N, C-alpha and C positions, 0 to 999 in steps of 0.2 A: 827439644828435638822434634823436627817435623816428621810426621808419619810417612813412611815410604809408600804404603799402599792406602789409597784414598778412593772412596766410592764416588763415581760420577754417574749422574742420571740425566737422560735426555727426554724431555716431554715433547711429544709430537702430536699432530692431529689424529693420527691413527694408532700409534703405539707409544708406550713409555718404556724405555730401555735403561738398564743399569749394568755397570761392570766395575769391578775393582781395577784400579789403575796403578801400575808400578811407575812412580814418578821418576825413578832413576833412568828409565828408558822410554817412558811415554807410550806404554802399550798395556793391553789388558792382562790381568792375572786371572787365568781361567776363562770361563765362558760368560758371554753376555746373557742377561736375563730380561725377558720382555713380557709385558702384559698389555692387552688392548687398552687404548684410551677409552674411558667411559663414553657412552653415546651422549649422555648429558654431562659435558665436560666442565662443570663448575669448579671453582677452586677447591671446595671441600671434597667433591667426588674424586678429583684428580689427586688431591693430597692423600686420600685413602689408598689409592693405588700405589703412589710413591712410597707410602709406609709399608706396603706389602713387599716392595722391592728391597727396601732397607732391611726388613725382617729376613728376607732370603739370604742376605749377606751378613747378618748380624754376628754370626760366629767368627767372622774374619775381620770385623770392623774395630778399629781403635776409637777411643773417644775423640771428639772433634767434629768439625763441620762436614756436611755432605755438599758436593757441588752439583747444582741442578741447572740445566739449560731450559729456556722457554722461548717460544716463537713470538716475542714481543719486545718492544722497547722496555727496558728495565732500569728504573732510576731510583736509587736509594731504597731498593727492595720493593718498590711499587711497579706493577705492570701497567704501562700507559696505553697499550694496544693489545690486540688479540688476533692472531692469524690462525685460522682453522681450529679454533677452540671457542668455547662459550663466551659471549660478549661480557659476561659478568666479571671477567678478568680485568676489564678496563678500569683503571684506577683502584685496583684491589691491592691491599697490603700483602702481596703474595708471599714474600719472604717470611713474614711473621706467621701467616697461615700455615705454610709448609713446616716451619720450625715447630709450631705448636703441635701439629699432628705427629711429627717425628720425635719430639722430645729431645732434640739436639739442634745445634746451630746449622744454618743453611747459608750457602753462598749462591745466590740466584743471579743468572747472567743470560743475556740474549744468546740464542743458539748460534748465530753466525759469528758473534764475538768470541764465543768459546772455541768454535772450530778454527777461527783465524789465529787465535792465540796459540792453540795447539800446533798449528803449522809453523808459527814463529819459534816455539820452544823446541819442537822435536822433528818437524817435517821439512817442507820445501823451503822455508824461510829461516831455518835454524842458523844462528850466527850472522844473520843479515843485518847490516848497519843501515841507519837512516830510516826512511819512510817506506813501509811495506803495506800494500793494499791487497787484501785477500777477498775474492769474490766467489760466491757459490752460485752456479747456474742450475736452477731446479725449477720448482713451481713458480718461483719468482727469482729475484737476484738478491741474495744476501751479501753483506759486506762487513769487513772488519778492517780497521786501520790500526797499525802497530808502528810506533816510532821508537827506534832503539830498544826494542823488546818490551815496550810499555804500551798496553792497550788504550786506545782512545775510543770509549764505548759508544754504542748506539748510533753508528752511522747508518744511513739509509740510502746508499748509493744506487740501489735498484730503482729508486724513485726519482732519479734525476730526470728532468724534462729535456729530451733531446729531439729536435725537429718536430716539436709539438706533441710528442708522445711520452708517456711514462716509460722509462727505459725498459723495465722488465716486461711490459706489454708487447715489446718488439723483439727482445733479445734473450728472454729466459728460455731454458731448455724445453719447458712445457710448450712454448709457442712453436719451437721447431717441430715438436711432435704433433701438435694440434694442426699445424698448417702443412705437415708433410714435407718440410724443407729438406733438401739434400744439404750436405755440408758446404758445398760450393754456394748454395743459396743462403745458407746461414751465416757464412763468414762475413759478408758485407755488413750485416747487422752487428756482429761482434766487433768488427773493425770500427764502426761508428761509435759504439759504446765505449770501447777501451781507449780510443783516441781522445774522446771527450774527458774521460777520467784522467788520462795522462795530462791533457792540457790544463785541467783545473787544479791538479794536485802535484804534478811533477814527481811521482814516486821513484824510488830507487829500484823497486821490484814489484811486479804484479804476480799474484798467485791465483790460479783458477781451479776451484773445486766444484763439488756437485757430481752427480753420477756421470754426467757427460764427459767429465775430465778423464775417465777411463779410456776415452778415445781421443785424447788431446792431440795425438799425432795427426789427426785428420783435419785439425783447424788451427792450432796454435802456430805452426810454421808458416801459415798463410797470412797471419796478421802482420801489418807493417807498422811497427812502433819503435821508438828509440829506447824505450824501457824494456829490460829483460822481462819476459813473461813465461812462467813455467806452470806445470800441472801440480796440484796439491798431491801430497803423498799419503796422508792418513786415511783418506776415503771416509767411510761411514763411522770410523772410530774417533774422528776428530772432535766432535762435540763433547762426548763423554770424557775424553782425555783432557780437553781444555777446562771443562767444569771441575774436574778433580784437581788440576793444577791451581786454579783460582781458589778453591776451597782451602788448599794447603798454604797458599802464599798470600791470600788476601787481595 
């Protein structure tokens, strides 16, 4: 029998956060626990902090894997890139390193993939058929592709080249803030991005996450697309929830 409560952990450039997740409803059981990411964020140093988070929840943990998200392409347990963490993560056997430190199995997944899968299982794309593309507008643009509830991992749709630019260099939420763009000035950039994604993939549903999605009413209704586009629902819980789901379900 699969455990109902599973630990999800989200490794970020500034903080490492964990929470027990009730997989019946896709939400936290109790409070999230956070520790600062080590200044020297090597795999071993980060794994030590992850172990502290696991210890914090040890009294409530069943045997079995822990789900962990990481800001990198993750292929067969190896991290092929590193965003906002030490470059020693590139080509590191990260899943094995974490598992060795924790003394238990680990399911390691890209952070945007985990968040997107959570939206597909519990959030804005729950019960959606066909092709769903979830994007997160933040420092960059993260993406997840889900087809009939199955994750197609490690998409990098923030790095599509559009009009000679890396897409996230024009349309990420951080660029809106950096350039002081109003929503009316930001919308044409989002329009160009999402119409390109729509043309290339013909999705059945687009979901927009990231902190800016809290103000989705200021920009989503202004986008002219044939594909339905909606705001994400799980907000900053999505990565941890998705990691826990993957740990329990493989």
